[in-house]
C-alpha positions in Angstrom: 14.1 20.5 6.5 13.5 18.2 3.5 11.0 19.4 0.9 11.5 16.8 -1.9 8.2 16.0 -3.7 7.2 12.4 -3.6 4.5 10.6 -5.5 1.8 9.4 -3.0 -1.5 7.6 -3.1 -4.6 9.7 -3.7 -5.8 9.3 -0.1 -2.8 11.4 1.0 -3.0 14.1 -1.6 -5.6 16.1 0.3 -3.5 16.0 3.5 -0.5 17.3 1.5 -2.4 20.1 -0.1 -3.7 21.2 3.3 -0.2 21.5 4.8 1.2 25.0 4.9 4.0 25.6 2.3 7.3 24.7 3.9 5.7 23.1 7.0 7.5 20.5 9.0 5.8 17.2 8.4 5.6 15.4 11.7 4.4 11.8 12.3 3.5 10.7 15.9 2.9 7.2 17.0 0.3 8.2 19.6 -2.4 10.9 19.6 -1.0 12.6 22.7 2.4 13.0 21.2 0.5 14.4 18.1 -1.4 16.9 20.2 1.8 18.3 21.7 3.4 18.4 18.3 0.4 20.3 16.8 0.4 22.9 19.5 4.2 23.4 19.3 4.2 23.3 15.5 1.2 25.6 15.1 0.9 27.0 11.5 4.4 25.8 10.6 3.7 22.1 10.9 1.4 19.3 9.6 1.0 16.4 12.1 -0.2 12.9 11.4 -1.2 10.4 14.1 -0.7 6.7 13.5 -2.4 5.0 16.4 -5.9 6.2 17.3 -6.9 6.6 20.9 -9.3 3.7 20.8 -6.6 1.1 19.9 -4.2 -0.7 22.2 -0.9 1.2 21.5 1.2 -1.9 22.0 -0.3 -3.7 19.0 -1.2 -1.3 16.2 -1.7 -3.0 12.9 0.3 -0.8 10.5 -0.9 -0.1 6.9 0.7 0.9 3.6 -0.7 4.4 4.2 1.4 4.6 7.4 4.5 3.8 5.4 3.7 6.5 2.9 3.2 9.0 5.7 6.6 8.2 7.3 8.3 8.3 3.9 7.3 12.0 3.5 7.9 13.1 7.1 10.6 15.3 8.5 10.0 14.4 12.1 9.0 11.1 13.7 7.8 11.0 17.3 7.7 7.8 19.3 7.3 6.9 23.0 10.0 4.3 23.1 10.3 2.0 26.2 9.2 -0.9 24.0 5.7 0.4 23.8 5.4 1.3 20.1 7.7 -1.5 18.9 5.8 -1.5 15.6 7.4 1.9 14.8 10.8 0.6 13.9 9.8 -1.8 11.1 7.5 1.0 9.8 10.4 3.3 9.5 12.5 0.7 7.9 9.8 0.1 5.3 9.5 3.9 4.7 13.3 4.1 4.0 13.4 7.8 4.8 17.0 8.7 5.2 16.3 12.3 6.2 13.9 11.4 9.0 14.6 12.9 12.5 13.5 10.5 15.2 12.5 11.8 18.6 12.2 9.2 21.4 9.8 11.2 23.7 10.5 9.2 26.9 14.1 10.6 27.1 14.7 12.1 30.5 11.3 11.1 31.9 10.8 9.5 35.3 10.2 5.8 34.6 8.3 3.6 37.0 8.3 -0.2 37.4 11.8 -0.9 36.0 12.2 -4.6 36.3 15.2 -6.0 38.1 17.1 -8.9 36.8 16.6 -10.6 33.5 13.3 -10.2 31.6 12.0 -13.3 29.8 8.7 -14.5 28.3 7.7 -16.2 31.5 7.1 -12.8 33.0 4.4 -11.9 30.4 4.5 -8.8 28.3 7.1 -7.1 30.6 8.8 -4.0 29.4 12.6 -4.3 30.0 13.0 -0.5 30.4 10.0 0.1 32.7 6.3 1.0 32.4 5.9 3.0 29.1 2.6 4.9 29.8 4.6 7.9 30.7 2.3 10.7 29.3 -0.3 10.2 32.0 1.8 12.2 34.5 2.0 15.9 33.9 5.7 16.0 35.0 6.5 13.6 32.2 4.2 15.4 29.8 6.3 18.5 30.2 9.5 16.6 29.4 7.8 15.1 26.3 7.0 18.7 25.2 10.6 19.7 25.6 11.8 16.6 23.6 9.4 17.4 20.8 10.5 21.0 20.8 14.1 19.7 20.3 12.9 17.8 17.2 11.3 20.9 15.7 14.5 22.9 16.3 16.5 20.2 14.4 14.0 20.0 11.6 13.4 23.7 11.0 16.2 25.9 12.6 14.8 29.0 10.9 11.6 28.9 13.1 13.1 28.0 16.4 11.7 31.2 18.1 8.2 30.4 16.9 8.3 26.8 18.1 9.9 27.8 21.4 7.2 30.4 22.1 4.4 27.8 21.4 6.1 25.3 23.7 6.5 27.8 26.5 2.8 28.6 26.3 1.9 24.9 26.3 4.2 24.2 29.3 2.6 27.0 31.3 -0.9 25.6 30.5 0.1 22.1 31.6 1.6 23.5 34.8 -1.5 25.6 35.6 -3.8 22.7 34.9 -1.7 20.3 36.9 -1.9 22.5 40.0 -5.7 22.6 39.7 -5.9 18.8 39.2 -3.6 18.0 42.1 -5.8 20.1 44.4 -8.9 18.3 43.3 -7.2 14.9 43.5 -6.5 15.4 47.3 -9.8 13.5 48.0 -8.5 10.3 46.3 -5.0 10.4 47.8 -4.1 7.1 49.5 -6.9 5.0 47.8 -6.1 1.6 46.4 -7.2 0.4 43.0 -7.3 -2.6 40.7 -6.9 -2.4 36.9 -7.0 -4.9 34.1 -3.5 -4.1 32.8 -0.8 -1.9 34.4 -1.7 1.1 32.3 -2.5 3.6 35.0 0.7 3.7 37.1 1.7 7.2 36.1 -1.8 8.6 36.6 -1.9 6.8 40.0 1.5 8.1 41.0 0.3 11.7 40.2 -3.0 11.2 42.1 -1.6 9.4 45.1 -3.3 6.1 44.4 -1.7 2.6 44.9 -2.3 -0.5 42.9 -3.5 -3.5 44.8 -3.6 -5.9 41.8 -4.2 -6.3 38.1 -6.8 -8.7 36.8 -4.1 -10.0 34.4 -1.8 -12.3 36.5 1.1 -11.0 34.4 1.2 -8.2 31.9 -0.4 -9.2 28.7 -1.5 -12.6 30.0 -5.3 -13.1 30.0 -6.7 -14.1 33.4 -7.1 -17.8 33.8 -10.0 -19.5 35.5 -10.1 -18.6 39.2 -8.3 -15.3 38.8 -11.5 -13.2 39.2 -12.2 -15.0 42.5 -8.7 -14.2 43.7 -9.1 -10.5 42.8 -12.5 -10.3 44.5 -10.9 -11.6 47.7 -8.2 -9.0 47.5 -10.6 -6.2 46.8 -12.8 -7.2 49.8 -9.8 -7.7 52.2 -8.2 -4.3 51.3 -11.5 -2.4 50.9 -10.6 -1.3 47.4 -13.0 1.3 46.0 -11.8 1.7 42.4 -11.7 -0.7 39.5 -10.0 1.0 36.5 -10.5 -0.4 33.0 -8.8 0.5 29.8 -11.3 0.9 26.8 -9.4 -1.5 24.6 -9.2 -4.5 27.0 -12.2 -6.8 27.8 -14.2 -5.5 30.7 -16.2 -8.5 31.8 -13.7 -9.6 34.5 -13.5 -6.1 36.1 -17.3 -5.8 35.9 -17.7 -9.1 37.7 -15.3 -7.9 40.5 -17.3 -4.7 40.8 -20.6 -6.5 41.1 -19.2 -8.8 43.7 -17.6 -6.1 45.8 -19.4 -2.8 45.2 -16.2 -1.2 44.0 -16.6 1.6 41.5 -16.0 0.4 37.9 -14.4 3.2 35.8 -13.5 3.0 32.1 -10.6 5.5 31.9 -8.9 6.2 28.6 -5.2 6.0 28.5 -5.0 7.9 25.2 -6.7 11.1 24.0 -9.7 10.2 21.9 -10.2 6.9 23.7 -13.7 8.0 24.8 -15.8 11.0 23.7 -14.8 14.2 25.4 -11.0 13.4 25.5 -10.0 14.9 22.1 -6.6 16.1 23.4 -4.2 15.5 26.3 -5.6 18.3 28.5 -9.1 17.0 28.1 -7.9 13.4 28.6 -6.4 14.3 32.0 -9.3 16.4 33.0 -11.7 13.6 32.2 -9.7 11.0 34.2 -9.3 13.4 37.2 -13.1 14.2 37.2 -14.0 10.5 37.0 -11.7 9.5 39.8 -12.9 12.2 42.1 -16.6 11.6 41.3 -16.1 7.9 42.0 -14.8 8.5 45.5 -17.3 11.4 46.1 
């Protein structure tokens, strides 16, 4: 583990002083990766999050303070799958030759892998598949294992400590997942509409199926007439759920809800996206509770 002292801006001095002596310094692109890293690292790690839960993770505007954070880090945690594309130029700017990079999607079950050539005419299509992997507990457990591997590489002397923390976290995820799945039985088989294809892993876990997105293509704002098309689909297929990401405009989904009577739900895709979702477990509990309450 690298412990070289670097000069840093004053805004980061407090964070450095707060870190335990010899701690692994981990930087995570997203808050849910950071949560897993904090639990696994415990008292032997200091974890920084780059993208807050209220921001669209595809388009974080990076800052000089982010470069400083990465330049001091031992461990860098990213999703991959072309979600946090802003991470690569950030690492290049930091020029940290000792940085261990963990792509947390390794080994995960990936949905919606496109077939054939992906080009700009298809919108903001991810060539490797849908990247919102952490919204399924099965993938969350693999993410935990990937992060544990990063800690083992960064600090071999404390492998037993990190492994014990990861084991306890995996057990908690498994227990919570069993309870959530039982509760979600009431929504199994329901159709839904969302603004962007952000909820496919949550839907796969809950037994939901997507009828449409308000965007005609990923990342393409709906043109005139799209709302009317979606309203027709919702009525024809008796869709009860309209799922909205907090960081996308909600007007179109609200119009569909008003015209059809479908339940309009703002569900966060990242922990911290709305109050009461400060970590991954609370995020999942919040979304499960909202889905079940909407169906009644």
